[in-house]
N, C-alpha and C positions, 0 to 999 in steps of 0.2 A: 169771556174768559173773564174769571173772578180774579184769580193769580195765577201770575207766570213768573218763574225761577227758573235755576240752572239744575235743581233738583227736584223741586214740585212744582205740580199744574195745578190747579182748580177751574175747572170747567160745569159748565151749568148742563143739563140734561134736563129730560121731560119732565111733566109734570111736578117741578121745583123740586128736583134732587139733583145735587152738587156731586163731584166726583172729584175725591182728592188722590193724584196718582204721585208715586214715586217712580222717580225716574232721572238717578244720577248722572248728569251728562259726564261722557268720556268713561264711563267704569262699567266693569260687565255685571255687577251686583250693588243694590243700594245698601248702603251704610248709613249711620248716624254719624257724620264728621259736625264741626263748626259749622260750614255752610248749611248742610242740610239740617239742622236744629234753629237755625237764624231764621232760615225760609219757611219753617213748619210756625214758630211765632208768627211769620209775615201771613200766613196764609190762613193759621188761626184767627187771625184780628180781622182778615177780610171777609174770611165766612160769619164771624162776629157781628158784622156789620150789614152785611146783606139781606135785606129785607123779603127777596123773594125767595129765599131757600127755606124749603120744608123737610130736607131729610138729606142725609151726606153716605156716601159709599168710600171708601179708602181703598185703594186699589195699588197694583205695582205694575209697570208697564215689561218688568224684566222679567226672566223667568224664575226668580226668587222674590219672595216678598222684600224683607230687609233681613241683612245677615247679624245684624246688631251693630255696636259701636266701632267708631274707626281708630282701632285699637294704636295703630300708629302716631295718635294724636295725644293718648293717655299718658307721655313722657313728662309732659309740662306738669302734670301733677308731682311728680317727685320733686321740683324746683319751691313747690310754696308750700305753705303751710296747711297743718289739718284742718283747720278752722275755713281757710279761703278756697280748699276743695268744699267742704259740707256746703259751705253758703253759696259757692255757685251750681253745685247740685241741685240745691233747694229752690234755687231762684230759676233754675231750666224747667222745674218741675211745676213751679207756680205760673211760670209765663208762658209755657208751652204747654206740655200733655195737662195739664188740669183745663187750660184754655180749651182744650179740644175736647175735654170729657165735660166741659160744663156746657157747650153751644145747645143753645134753644131749640134743638129740634134732634130727633133719633138719627144715630148713625151706627152703619154696620162696616165692618173690616172682611174682607173678601181676602184670604190668606192662599195665596196661589204656589206659594212653593216656601223655603226656608225663612222661619221668624223665628230667629234667635236671639236672646238678649232683649236687646232695646226694641227688635222688631215684635217681639211679644208684647213687650211692652208697651208700645203702640198700640197694639191690637187690644189690650185690655184698657186703652182709656176710652174706646166705644162700647157703645153699650151692647151690641150682637158681633157675631164672630161667625160667618162663615168659611168653611177650610176645603180646600180641595184634595180629593183622598190619596194625592201624591206626595202631598205637604209634609212638614216636619215642622213641630213648634219646642220652644224649652229654653231654660234660663241657667246658660252655662259659668255664669259670672264665679263661681266658687272655685271653678277649675283655674282662675286667673289669683286665685288669693282675695277676691273681693265677695261685694254680694250684688245681686241687682241693684241698680240707681234711679230707674225711669218710674217709680214704683213697683217694681214687681214684687216685693218684699210685701206691701200693701194690699195692691187690687187683686192678685192671685189668692190667698187667703180668702178673700170676701166670693171670690168666684166659685171657687172648687172647694173650698172647707180647708180649714188647719192644717187636718193631717197630710192632705194630698199635696199640698202646698209646701209642706217643710220637706216631703219627699222629692217633690218637681226641684226645687230650688238647691237645700241641702247635696243631693245625688247631682244635680247639674247634666243629667240625661235629657237626649231630646226624646220627643214623642211622635209617633204615628198618628194619621187622624183618626182612626178607631179607638186609640188609647185616649187622644185630648178629648173627644165627644163622651167616652165614658167616663172620664173625671167630670166631665160640665164645662171644660178650659173654651170650648166651643160650640156654638149653638146647632150645627148642621155640618153635614160632610155631603159633598157632590163631585161628580166627575170633573173634570178641569175645563172642559168645554162649557160647561153651567154653570161656572162660578159667579161671574158677573151677573149674568141673569137673576140667579138665585139672590144675591147682594143686593140687586135692585128691588126685587119682588118680597124680598121681605123689609126694607126699608119702607115701599108702597105701603103694607100691612099696619107697619107702626103708623104711619103719616092717617092712615084710615082707623086708627084707634082698636084695630084687632089685637094687638099686644101691648103691654102698658111699660113700654118702655123706662118711663119715668120711674117706676116701682124698682124697675131693673137697676138702673142707676144709683138708684137712693142706697142699694145694699153695698155699693162699692163707696159710700161717702159718710158710711157709720160703722161702730165699732164691730169686732164680731160678734155674730150672734152666740157665744158658747158662757155658760155660769161657770162660778169659781172650781167646781168640782171639775168639770170638764177639762176646763182649763189647764188645770195641775195634769191631770193625767196625762192630757195630750203631751204638753209641752215637758214636763219634766221626764217623762217616760222616753220623748225623742231626743233632747238632750244627751240622755246619757250614751242610748245607744247611736248616735253618732259622733259623739265622741270618741267612744271606742273606736268607730268604722274609720273614722280621718285619721285619727292620732293627734299627739302633742303639736306637731309641725303645721297642720294646716288648721288654723283658727276659725277662716272664713264660713264652713258649714254649720258651727255650732254658732259664731255669731248671728247666722240669718235667721237660727230659729228665735235665739234670744228677743233678736228684733221684733218678729212677729209677736213672740209672747210679750214684750213691752208696751205694741202697739193695738194689742188687741183689744184694748180697751178706750183707744183714743177714736177719733173721726179721723177721716182723711188727711187732712191740712197738718196736724200733730203728729201723725203716723208717719208722714215723708219728714220730718224734720228728723224722727229716730233714724228713719234710715240713712238721712244723709249725713248725722252723726258716725254712725257706724263704718260709714263708707270712707268717711275722711281719717278714722282710727287705722281702717285696715291698708288704704292707700300708701300711709305712710311705714308700713312694714318691709323688713326682708325679705319675707315670704312672696309678697303680694309684687315688689320688684321684680323678683326673681321669675316667679309665674307667668309675669307678663312679658319680660325678657326672653321666656320657653319661648310663648306664643309666637313673638315675632322673629325670632333664632329661625323656629320654625318655618316659616314664613320665608325668612331669607333662604334657608335651605332648600325650600320646593323650588323659590324662583331662578336660583343656581343650576339646580339639574335640570329645569326646563331649557335653561339657556345653553348646556352644553346638549342636552338629548336633539333642541334642533339641528344640530349641527351634524347630526349621524342621522343614518338610517336605520329603519324599523328590524324588529328582530321578528323575522316570520317562523324560525325554527331553531330552538335551543338545544343544547346537548351536553349532558354530565359526562365527566368519566370517574367511575367509583360509585358504586351504589351503595350500599349498606343505609346507614341511619343517617349521615350529613348527605350524601347522594340523594337518596330517598326523599330529604326534607326538602332540597332545592327542585328536585321533580317535582314534587306536590305543590308546591310555591308557585311554579311556573306554569303549571296546570290550571290551577286554580284561578290565577289571572287571564287565561285563556292562551297564552303562549304553549302550542306543541313542544314537546322535549324529547329529546332520543336521553335513553340513559342505558348507558353500557358499563360491563363488567368484565372481568373476565372470568368468572366462572357463574355459574346458576346459582349458588347459593347466598352471591351478593346481591344478584336480580330480584331475588325471593325477599331478601332482606329488603331492598328497597322499595318492593312493592308494597311490600307488608308495612310499611311507615306510612307511605302515600295512604294506602288503604284506611289503617288505623284512624289517621288524621281526617280524613273524610269522614268515616265512619261516626266521628265525633259530632261533626257538622252535621251529619241528619238526624242522630239522636238529640240536638238541642234546636234542632228545626231550623235550620240555618241554611239546609239544603236539602233538597227532595231525594229520594233514593235513584232517580233517573238523572239529575244534575250528577251524582256522584258516580255513576258510570261513564258518562258525558266525560267527565273530566279526568276519570281511571285512562279511558281512551285516548286521552292527548300525551299520556306518558308511553313512549314506544320502547319496550326493554328488547338490549340488543347483547349478544355477546360478540359480535364482530362491528366492522366499519362500514357495513353497508348502508348506503344513503347518507351518509356524513358530507358527501361533495354537495348537500343542500342545506347544509346547516350554515345560520349567520353568525352565531357567537358559541364556543365550548367552553365550558366551566370544567378545570381539572381537579377534583377532588379525592386524590388517592390518598394514601398515607403520608405523614409528613416526614418522608426523606428524601434530602436532596436528589440522590442518585435516583431512585424509583422515579421521582419526579422529571427528572433530565430524560431518562430513558420515554417517557411516555409522553411528555410534550413534544420531543424530538417524535418518535412514532406518529402521533395522531396528525402532526402539522402535514405528514407526507398525506392524508387520507381527506385535507378538507382543501377548500377552494383558496386559490390565492388572495381573496380581499376577506376571508371570512376570518373573525376576532377570535383569538386563543388565549384564554386567561385559567390564572391559577387560583385557588381556594386557600392557599398556604397562610396560615396566620403568623409564620415567623420568617420565612426564608426569603432571600433578598431577590425581589423580581428582577434586577439586572445578573444575578448570578443565574437566575434559572434559564434567563433568554439566552444565556451563552451556547444554549444546547438547539437552538432555533436558527434557520437562516430567514427567517423573519420574522426578526426580534421588534419592527416597527409595528406588527399585528397583535402584541403581546401586553398584557397587563395582569395585574391581579385583580380580584375579584373576589376579596374577603366576607362571607357571611361570619354571623354570629349563632351560636347553637342555643335552644334550639331553632332551625329557621324559621320556622312559623311564626314565631311568638320574638323574637329580635328583630326591631325593625332597620339596625344599622347596615350598611353594606360598606364596607372600604373600597375602592377604586383606586389602584395604587399604581401609578403611571412609572415607569423606569425612564431611563436617560434617551432610551430609544423610540420609545410608545409615542406613536401618532397621535393626533388633536382627534383623526375618524375612530381610531379605534376607544378613545376613551370616550367619546361621543355615544359610540353604538354601545358601549359597556354601561353607561350612565343611563340610556335608555331603556335599554333590556331590564337596570336594576327597577326604573321607575314602572315600567309593565309590571313586574313580580309584584310592585306593593311597596316598594322598598325605600329608604331614604339614604342615598347614597351620599359621600362624599369623597370629592377627589384628593388626593393627597400624594406627597413625593416618595418615593423609594428611601427606606431605611430600614434598620435592625428592627422587627417587630410592627413596621408601619407608625401607627400613631396610638392606637387605644393599646394595645398589647405592649408599646415602648413605654406607655404612661403608667400601665399597671404594674410594671415590672419590678419599679423602685418602689410598690407599694408592698407587694409579696416581700423584698428583701428587707422591709423595714420592719415587717410582721416577724420574719425566721431570726432577725437579729435581736428583735425583741425576747422573742422566745428563750433564745440564748443567754441573753440577760437576765434571763429567771423569770419574766413575764408568764402568766396562766394565760395559755391560748385561748381558753373560754372566755376569759373576763376581756381578754380584746374584741374578741367577738361580738360581745355585748355592747361595749362601748362603740364600736362601730356601727353596729344594727341601731343605738340609738341617738349614734350621727345622722342617720338614715339611709345608710347603707341597705340592699336589699338581704343581704348576707353577709357576715363579717368574714374574714380573711380565710380562716381555718375552714370554715362552712364551707364557701366559695371553691377552694383547692378541692375540697372532698366532692364536691359536684363535677368542676370540671375533670380532676382524674389527678393525684398525686403524680402519676406514673408523668402525663402530660404536663404538669408543671415542674419536674425536673427537667424534662427534655427542653422546653422553652425557656428553662433558665440558663441552660449551656448555651442554648444560641443567643442567648441575648447577652451574655459575658463574655461571650466569642467576639458579639460583634461590638459592643461597648464596654470595655473592659473595667476602664477606667471610675464606672458608677455602676455597671450590673454584676460584677463578680463580687465575688466573699471569699474571705480568708480564712474560712470555717466550714465546718460541714453543718448543712441546715436539717433543720428539724423534717423539711422536706425530705430530703435524702434518706434521711435514717428509717420515717418510716417507709418509702419506697422498698428498701434493702428488707424492711419486715416484711414485704409484699401486703403493705396494706396501702390500695390503690383509690380509696375512696369509693364514694357508692356504688361504683362500678364491679366490685365486689366483697361489697357490703360491710369494709372498716377503713376506716384513715385516720384524719383525726377524732373523727367519732365511730361509734358503731350503729348501724342500721337496722332499724328492725321496718317492718311492714304494717303499716296501721289497717283501719278499718277498711279506707278507700283504695288499699292497695299501692298506695304511695311511700317511698321511704319515709323514716322518720329516724331524727337524730338521736342518740344516747350517748351519754358521757359513760367512757371505759375508762377504769382505771388503771389499766394495763399501756394504755399511752404513755401514762407518767413515767412509766419504767422502763419504757424504750428512749422516750426521748430526754431521759437523764443522763444519756452519753454522750450529749451535744448542749447540755445546760448548763451554765458556770454555778448558779445555786439558786434555788426559790426566791425569788422577790417581789415583794409588793411595790406596784407602781398605781400611780394617782390616774384617774381618768385622764385629765387635762395633758400630763406628758403622754399617756398613750397616744390620745387624740395629735397632737401634735408630732410625734415620731413616726405616726404613720400617714400625714396627711402632708406633711413638707416635702417628701421627694416627690409623690406624685404632683403636686402643684408644680413643683421646681420642674417636673420633667415636663409637664404641659406648656410650661413659659417657653422651654426649650426648643418644643416641635414647632412651636410658633416663631422664635427669633430664627431658626433654622430653615424655614420655609418648609416645613412638613406638611403643615397646613398653614391655607392661605388666609386664614381669617380666626382671630378669637373666639368665634362664632362657631365656627367648624371643627374647633378644638371642645369646644365646651359641648356642642349637641353631638359630637361623636360617643364621648363619654356617657352622657345621659342616655343615648339609645343605644351605643354598644352594653354597656355595665350595669347599668341603672344608677349612675351616680344620684345622689338625692336631687329631684327636678327643683323643688323648694327652694333648692342651694343654688341651684343655678350654674352648675359645672366648676371645673376647678380655678378657673380665672375668675370667673364671678365670685366664686369663695373668698380668693386674694381680696379680690377690690371691696368685698363687704368687711371684711377684717381692715382693712386699709392697708396698702402698698407697703408703706414706712413702716406699719406695725409689724406687716410679716415678714419683713424683712428682718426687722431688731430678732423677730422670733426665730429666726433660723439661726441669728450667731451664736443662740444657747445650745448647738449641737454641731458647734462647728469641727470638732475634733472625729464626728463620726465621719468625715470625708466629702466627698465634688456633691454626693447626692444631697446632701443637707448644704451645700452652700449656693447662695443667691445668686444668679447672673448678675455681669454688670448692666445690661439693661434693666435688670428689675430695682437696680439700687439706683441707675439713671433715672426710672421713672418714680421712686421714691421720693429723690431730694425735688423734681422739678411737679411733682403733682400729675404727670399724665398718668392715665387710667386705660385698661384695655375696653371700657365701654363707655364711652362719653356720655349717651345718650340716657344711661342709667344709673349716671354718676347723682 
């Protein structure tokens, strides 16, 4: 044994070959935490001193190679200076990864599974890479608001060329074996059971002199082989393209290109210095902090879901009541992920529409080569259309998705309860109606909860699992398990008007209609909020959701929380609804919609809307962007605070992740509670005082005021 640690071992094989194996103790995957980095440094030193070693293979004892850096340890970087971050990374590269790259014998990495981030960067330090046909590699750091830090921006361009490296690093995507071989990132791909054997064979051939490993290594140590014209064409065009694609809120992709460009004429060590400097700067940005927080938040959400699911039984057969677009989307998602589902409706037309929706979504997967026609047929066969309750005695979970009408839902829920097993779970896809209210129609309210999907079902990851006063833990657990099986991200919340996402969104729409009443141009409000990072502005979003839906939801919320959600004026939503402008569904709302060349609705400003809105507008008025942003965001953020304080959601992370996954709240801002924290809680509270005359929806809560005074924050680890 050359070296033995808790994460790494180095053993001597035959013919002077050593094997460095990653095997992080107590974990299902390998990752670069502080312990692994420290032991890699020791292992490299031991190999450097070993006089009888002629070659090295690097392997993993787990199903993956290395998934990347341990992001849970990244938080400490938020508390130190930019210079300290850069210096720490530079020393790690010099003492750890360069030491492996500079070993006095040939080295080969066997990539058996996922090699992301630091995992791929580790593989790049060796002279050759052999990859399993089932493995994936990539550098996803730009998705976290940073760039590769263990030499990825230096070594990858020298291995696969500047253009390919820019695409890989700026895009942050993972790549399968064939693509990796085609790009030159790996030197061979083999079947999984032949991987270790192939790595040993390759290193033996290097030892025998069949391959010039020194020349191959030297290319990674020298400047890029690009003349000035080639460099200018490559880097300048890439910066322009990537800047346009990434947008102004995500600086990491463009920074990566600039680092590669600046380091192109440098040797390895100077180039690594440029990489380290850039990471130091990016790490201190709010974008990086929030994107890393989002990554950790997603992991926390997943763990919480698995804990719930472990308490419940697996769903072998599901059912959805009410076909149509929503029912068809739910049936598609269940069948796609492998759970058979009954899709029931009272009319054949509804069944046809639901099947058509599922078929359309599956056809798109076939056209994009993500599924074969045979697989599509197999998935469709998992959807069992029905006009009756035949077979419902075998169903584990039923999802009611009929019209958003309390009386209709009461009748349907009471009826279906008579046709299912006593232990079956009954859920409602209602978006606003109280779960406790709906449960009054049931004999077994303990088996009932909300299971609120967001539209379109196949695209929106969030599912709100809403527990009523009498909902049992088993009911919640089985519903969460089903949501996870459908590939969704469930968040367990307590019942209240609008639940979590729609409750928080309601004051946002009220703020919008009030701004319009006060004379603001709705198209300017859209532009301000889109510049903030929202996927679409409030007027456009209302059109997409449906103005009729918005008016109905507004009434439900006003009845449930009248002190904050009701209005003492006729809203722009209401006047457009009366004018039969329902949004995209009938081609006219705040905007008029035309079909573009791809067959998708395209919004067009319609002067007739201003005439209609004149009836509810006090007088046209010019608002600056700052006031529009403040008036739109304060009510939303304060309602998010209230949902946390009232225990509608169990954690600040659940609130923020729900808004990101439910409505597309800008990920780089981290969610409404992260947004308050980034502004500064005391500063945010002071901001609310400017609008105190607007009512309770603009008034900071007592708890928030206390937090401002004490220095308490929502996310201490991100402070």
